[in-house]
FILOTOR-409713 format. One record per residue (C-alpha): residue number from 1; residue in three letters; x, y, z. Coordinates in nm, 4 decimals. Example, Ala and Ser with C-alpha at 12.3 -4.5 7.8 and 13.67 -1.06 7.14 Angstrom:
+-----+-----+----------+----------+----------+
|   n | res |       xx |       yy |       zz |
+-----+-----+----------+----------+----------+
|   1 | ALA |   1.2300 |  -0.4500 |   0.7800 |
|   2 | SER |   1.3670 |  -0.1060 |   0.7140 |
+-----+-----+----------+----------+----------+
! end
This chain:
+-----+-----+----------+----------+----------+
|   n | res |       xx |       yy |       zz |
+-----+-----+----------+----------+----------+
|   1 | UNK |   1.4623 |  -2.3839 |  -0.3296 |
|   2 | UNK |   1.1900 |  -2.1211 |  -0.3409 |
|   3 | UNK |   1.0537 |  -2.0068 |  -0.0083 |
|   4 | UNK |   0.6818 |  -1.9911 |   0.0458 |
|   5 | UNK |   0.5567 |  -1.6576 |   0.1717 |
|   6 | UNK |   0.2178 |  -1.5955 |   0.3232 |
|   7 | UNK |   0.0654 |  -1.2511 |   0.2961 |
|   8 | UNK |  -0.2235 |  -1.1874 |   0.5279 |
|   9 | UNK |  -0.4982 |  -0.9488 |   0.4250 |
|  10 | UNK |  -0.7578 |  -0.8126 |   0.6652 |
|  11 | UNK |  -1.0963 |  -0.9503 |   0.5720 |
|  12 | UNK |  -1.4456 |  -0.9651 |   0.7082 |
|  13 | UNK |  -1.7937 |  -0.8236 |   0.6720 |
|  14 | UNK |  -1.8199 |  -0.4699 |   0.5329 |
|  15 | UNK |  -2.0040 |  -0.3524 |   0.8436 |
|  16 | UNK |  -1.7055 |  -0.4410 |   1.0650 |
|  17 | UNK |  -1.4233 |  -0.3234 |   0.8339 |
|  18 | UNK |  -1.1645 |  -0.1299 |   1.0380 |
|  19 | UNK |  -0.9668 |   0.1697 |   0.9158 |
|  20 | UNK |  -0.6685 |   0.0203 |   0.7345 |
|  21 | UNK |  -0.3103 |   0.1357 |   0.7806 |
|  22 | UNK |  -0.1490 |   0.3109 |   0.4812 |
|  23 | UNK |  -0.0757 |   0.0454 |   0.2177 |
|  24 | UNK |  -0.2669 |  -0.2300 |   0.3996 |
|  25 | UNK |  -0.5169 |  -0.4350 |   0.1968 |
|  26 | UNK |  -0.8647 |  -0.5260 |   0.3163 |
|  27 | UNK |  -1.1251 |  -0.7582 |   0.1639 |
|  28 | UNK |  -1.5008 |  -0.7528 |   0.2245 |
|  29 | UNK |  -1.6232 |  -1.1121 |   0.2378 |
|  30 | UNK |  -1.9961 |  -1.0378 |   0.2237 |
|  31 | UNK |  -2.1642 |  -1.2728 |  -0.0249 |
|  32 | UNK |  -2.1512 |  -1.1212 |  -0.3719 |
|  33 | UNK |  -1.9348 |  -0.8273 |  -0.2668 |
|  34 | UNK |  -1.5676 |  -0.9237 |  -0.2469 |
|  35 | UNK |  -1.4647 |  -0.5568 |  -0.2645 |
|  36 | UNK |  -1.0960 |  -0.4773 |  -0.2111 |
|  37 | UNK |  -0.9737 |  -0.1735 |  -0.0177 |
|  38 | UNK |  -0.6330 |  -0.0233 |   0.0476 |
|  39 | UNK |  -0.5500 |   0.2029 |   0.3384 |
|  40 | UNK |  -0.4324 |   0.5545 |   0.2551 |
|  41 | UNK |  -0.2422 |   0.8079 |   0.4607 |
|  42 | UNK |  -0.4938 |   1.0909 |   0.4290 |
|  43 | UNK |  -0.8381 |   0.9425 |   0.3732 |
|  44 | UNK |  -0.8558 |   0.6026 |   0.5441 |
|  45 | UNK |  -0.9922 |   0.3202 |   0.3292 |
|  46 | UNK |  -1.0074 |   0.3605 |  -0.0475 |
|  47 | UNK |  -1.2014 |   0.1104 |  -0.2602 |
|  48 | UNK |  -0.9690 |  -0.0132 |  -0.5338 |
|  49 | UNK |  -1.1911 |  -0.2777 |  -0.6879 |
|  50 | UNK |  -1.4977 |  -0.4909 |  -0.6641 |
|  51 | UNK |  -1.5777 |  -0.8151 |  -0.8414 |
|  52 | UNK |  -1.7474 |  -0.6195 |  -1.1194 |
|  53 | UNK |  -1.4912 |  -0.3459 |  -1.1831 |
|  54 | UNK |  -1.2313 |  -0.3535 |  -1.4572 |
|  55 | UNK |  -0.9452 |  -0.1127 |  -1.5167 |
|  56 | UNK |  -0.6441 |  -0.1212 |  -1.7457 |
|  57 | UNK |  -0.3820 |  -0.2210 |  -1.4875 |
|  58 | UNK |  -0.5848 |  -0.4087 |  -1.2284 |
|  59 | UNK |  -0.8335 |  -0.6946 |  -1.2164 |
|  60 | UNK |  -1.0156 |  -0.8274 |  -0.9107 |
|  61 | UNK |  -1.2640 |  -1.1061 |  -0.9479 |
|  62 | UNK |  -1.4198 |  -1.4082 |  -0.7819 |
|  63 | UNK |  -1.4353 |  -1.7299 |  -0.9851 |
|  64 | UNK |  -1.5733 |  -2.0777 |  -0.9133 |
|  65 | UNK |  -1.3344 |  -2.3717 |  -0.9256 |
|  66 | UNK |  -1.4327 |  -2.7371 |  -0.9688 |
|  67 | UNK |  -1.2914 |  -3.0006 |  -0.7352 |
|  68 | UNK |  -0.9584 |  -3.1551 |  -0.8398 |
|  69 | UNK |  -0.9828 |  -3.0215 |  -1.1963 |
|  70 | UNK |  -0.7534 |  -2.7784 |  -1.3778 |
|  71 | UNK |  -0.9656 |  -2.4670 |  -1.4229 |
|  72 | UNK |  -0.8439 |  -2.2140 |  -1.6812 |
|  73 | UNK |  -0.9353 |  -1.8601 |  -1.5782 |
|  74 | UNK |  -0.9299 |  -1.5783 |  -1.8332 |
|  75 | UNK |  -0.9277 |  -1.2104 |  -1.7458 |
|  76 | UNK |  -1.2079 |  -1.0083 |  -1.9068 |
|  77 | UNK |  -0.9408 |  -0.8554 |  -2.1313 |
|  78 | UNK |  -0.5668 |  -0.9084 |  -2.1601 |
|  79 | UNK |  -0.3310 |  -0.7048 |  -1.9447 |
|  80 | UNK |  -0.0339 |  -0.5804 |  -2.1428 |
|  81 | UNK |   0.3060 |  -0.6493 |  -1.9886 |
|  82 | UNK |   0.4105 |  -0.8614 |  -1.6929 |
|  83 | UNK |   0.1302 |  -0.9734 |  -1.4611 |
|  84 | UNK |   0.1535 |  -1.0460 |  -1.0894 |
|  85 | UNK |  -0.1246 |  -1.2639 |  -0.9514 |
|  86 | UNK |  -0.2364 |  -1.2207 |  -0.5900 |
|  87 | UNK |  -0.4812 |  -1.4737 |  -0.4438 |
|  88 | UNK |  -0.6846 |  -1.2852 |  -0.1853 |
|  89 | UNK |  -0.8941 |  -1.5758 |  -0.0654 |
|  90 | UNK |  -1.0014 |  -1.9248 |  -0.1637 |
|  91 | UNK |  -1.2859 |  -2.0865 |   0.0284 |
|  92 | UNK |  -1.5272 |  -2.3792 |   0.0040 |
|  93 | UNK |  -1.9082 |  -2.3745 |   0.0270 |
|  94 | UNK |  -1.8944 |  -2.3645 |   0.4087 |
|  95 | UNK |  -1.6671 |  -2.0595 |   0.4041 |
|  96 | UNK |  -1.3588 |  -2.2520 |   0.5192 |
|  97 | UNK |  -1.0301 |  -2.1507 |   0.3587 |
|  98 | UNK |  -0.8731 |  -2.3997 |   0.1156 |
|  99 | UNK |  -0.5364 |  -2.4045 |  -0.0601 |
| 100 | UNK |  -0.5119 |  -2.3921 |  -0.4379 |
| 101 | UNK |  -0.2329 |  -2.4509 |  -0.6866 |
| 102 | UNK |  -0.1811 |  -2.1724 |  -0.9409 |
| 103 | UNK |   0.0163 |  -2.2245 |  -1.2618 |
| 104 | UNK |   0.0657 |  -2.0764 |  -1.6063 |
| 105 | UNK |   0.0100 |  -1.7102 |  -1.5152 |
| 106 | UNK |   0.0020 |  -1.5026 |  -1.8365 |
| 107 | UNK |  -0.1245 |  -1.1622 |  -1.9473 |
| 108 | UNK |  -0.4582 |  -1.3193 |  -2.0441 |
| 109 | UNK |  -0.5239 |  -1.5638 |  -1.7568 |
| 110 | UNK |  -0.4006 |  -1.8476 |  -1.5366 |
| 111 | UNK |  -0.4779 |  -2.2058 |  -1.4380 |
| 112 | UNK |  -0.5941 |  -2.3045 |  -1.0880 |
| 113 | UNK |  -0.6339 |  -2.6450 |  -0.9243 |
| 114 | UNK |  -0.8359 |  -2.6827 |  -0.6035 |
| 115 | UNK |  -0.8783 |  -3.0015 |  -0.3979 |
| 116 | UNK |  -1.2498 |  -2.9210 |  -0.3508 |
| 117 | UNK |  -1.5109 |  -2.7070 |  -0.5235 |
| 118 | UNK |  -1.4218 |  -2.3546 |  -0.4159 |
| 119 | UNK |  -1.4460 |  -1.9832 |  -0.4827 |
| 120 | UNK |  -1.1195 |  -1.8070 |  -0.5645 |
| 121 | UNK |  -1.0892 |  -1.4303 |  -0.5188 |
| 122 | UNK |  -0.7846 |  -1.2878 |  -0.6949 |
| 123 | UNK |  -0.6171 |  -0.9731 |  -0.8195 |
| 124 | UNK |  -0.4137 |  -0.9620 |  -1.1377 |
| 125 | UNK |  -0.1916 |  -0.6558 |  -1.1317 |
| 126 | UNK |   0.0159 |  -0.5149 |  -1.4158 |
| 127 | UNK |   0.3812 |  -0.4705 |  -1.3245 |
| 128 | UNK |   0.4716 |  -0.1045 |  -1.3754 |
+-----+-----+----------+----------+----------+
! end
């Protein structure tokens, strides 16, 4: 039986973002921002993505999910190789966290099912 693991990521408004520990992820939850940061040893917080950025090995994006419907989500372009999907946050219109079911993760996208209409913020990372 597979064990469920919960990874917690620091999140909050950009104005109150603390200095992250080396390797620690942070997520700005300001409306329309959803920028992701990672703590570094020498320079504090380093922005690694925002909802509009695209790089070869990394995707970070916010997508809208319909209630109780399988929603196929495609990356803006395929990622070559094995993809690891990390859900950073999923929340409803009031900002409350909700759980989603993720299936069929491929190099070009995945399928998500949410019990309510929600926004899903995710990272798709190429395995190196």
